N, C-alpha and C positions, 0 to 999 in steps of 0.2 A: 504493500500500500504506500502511496505517496506520503512522505513524512510530514508535509504541511497539512495534508488532509487528516493524517493521524493526530497531529497536534490540535487541529480544529475539533475533531471528535472527542478528544480528551477534555477540551474546554467545555464541550456540551455535557459530557458525563459529570464533570465537577459541578457545573451550574445546576444540573437537574436535581441535586439533593435539596429537598424542600424542608428547610429549617426556618428559624425566626426571620432571617434576612429575606428569603424568598417570599414568605408570607407577608412581611412588611411591605415589600415592593408591590405585591398584589393589592394589599389594602390601600396603600397610598395612591395607586393608580385609580382605584375605584372611588375613593372618598375625596381626593384632592386634585384629581385630573391627570391627564396624560403627562404634563410637564413634570409634576412631582414624581410620578411613577418612573418616568424615564431618567430623572435625576438620580433616583435610587438605583436604577438599573445600571447606569454608567458608573456610579460609585462602586458598586460591587464588582463590575467587570474590570474597572481600572485597578482595583486591589488585586484581582487575579493577574492582570498584566504586570503589575509590579513584582509579584512573586515569580511569575513566569520569566521575566527578564533576569532576575537574580539567579534563578535556577539554571536557565539556559546559558547565560554568560559565564557562570561558574563552571558549567559543564564544558563549555568551549575551552576555558583556561585549563581545566583538569583533564581534557581529552587524552593527551599523551599518557598521563598517569593511569587513566582508566583503561586505555588500550593495553598497557603493560600488565595490568591486574584485572583483566576483563572478567575472569571467572568469579572471583570474590566480589567485585563491584556489581556484577549482574545479580548475584544472589542477594546482596544488600538492597539493591534497587527493587528487585522483585518483592522482597520482604516488606519494604516501605509501602509500595503500592497495595499489596495484599492487606497489610495492617490498616492502611487508610480506608480501604473498602470495607473491611470487617468492622472498623470502628463506626462507620456510617450505618451499616446494617444492624449492629448491636444497639446503637443509639436509637435507631428507628423503632426497633422492637420494644425497647425499654420505655420510650416516650410516646408510644402509640396513643393518639387521641389527645395529647396535651399541648403541642406547639401552638395551636391557633390562639388559645387564650393569652399565651406569652406574647405572641406577635401583636395582638390587638392592644395589649397594654403598652408595648413599645410604640405603636403607631399613635396612641392617644397622647403620649408624652412629647411627640415630635410633630404634631399636626400643624403647628404654627410655622414650621421651617419653610423657607422658600426652596425652589428647585436646586439652586446651587449649594445652599447650605445642606440640603438633604443629600446631595451628591457627596459632599465632604464628610458628612456624618456617616453615611453608609460605607464610604471608603475606609474610614478609620475602624468602624466596627468589624468589617469584613477582614481587614488586615491583621487584627489582633488574634486571628485563629491560626496558630502555628501548624495545625494539621495540614492546612493547605500547602504551606511551603514544603513540608515533608513529602507530600504526594507529588508536588511539582519537581522537586529535586530527584526523587526516585524515577519519575517519568523522563526527565531531561537526560539523566545518566544513561538511559537505554535508547536514546535517539542518535542518529548519525550526524553529529555536529561537525566532524572533520576539523576541529580547531578553528572554525570560522565564526567570528563575532557577528558578521552580517547574517549568516545563516541562522545563528542563534536568535537574533532579533526577529527575523522572519518567522521562525517557529513560535516565538513568544506572541507575536502579533496574531498568528493563526489561532493559537490557543485563546487569546483574548476575544477574537471574533466569534469563536464557538461559544464562549461564556456569555458574551454580549447578546448573541442571538437568543439564548434561553432567557436571559434577564429581561430583554425587551418583550418577549412573549408574556412573561409574568406581569410586566408593567401595563401592557396593552390588552391583556386578556379580558379585563373588565369584569363585570358581574358574572358572566358565564364561567370564566376560569375560577373566580372567587367561590362560586357555588361548588365547583368540583373540589377545590382545595379545602373547603369547609368539612368535607367528609374525611374522617380519620383514615378510612381504608384507602382512599386515593393518596393521601400523604404517605402512608406506610408503603404503598406500592411504588410510588416514585422514588422514595428513599432507597428501597430495596433494589430497584433498577440501577440507580446511581452507584450504590455500594458494590453491587455485583459487577457493574461495568468496570470499576476501578480494579477489582480483583482480576477480571479478565485481562486488563492491560498488564497486570503483573504476571499473569500466567503465559501470555503470548510470547513467541520468540522475539528476541531483540531485533530492532530494525537495522538494516544495513544499506549503504549506498549514499 
């Protein structure tokens, strides 16, 4: 598979996890309009871009070391991705039926924010989740970076676009998507899909070329 498409799909998989941030984006889009929802969406996606740039640029710098220690590095990267996916799956099963109330409370406390302030707030809230960086580093280590910073930036942007696509869907989904996400079974299902997708990324053969 084309590595840029792989990065895009990884961004989709990361963003599909429906937690407080995703539900907040949906709520703000429904109650405060498209501008507020899109502000939140871009904030979350930009946080993913920040972590992706760090992960891929570090991966480019460490590429020669990784090539010399390909076996152990690949095992560590696989473990990081599988652990991240398992964490999402276990968290989804444990919190089944509870995220919506937490999201609504968060939305009420930030309802007066304008779109740009919502963007900045969502960016910071999303960025403080270290599990995202762990998953991105694990993924970047297994991608064909070739020691190229330009290629690394391109892959990071591809991941960002995948994440942004899902975040925009959350923002613009409106009342229809809000009704779907108000059902705990749908939340559980989407979280399980996201977690299992990360596990699949960890189990698949490393990309080359």
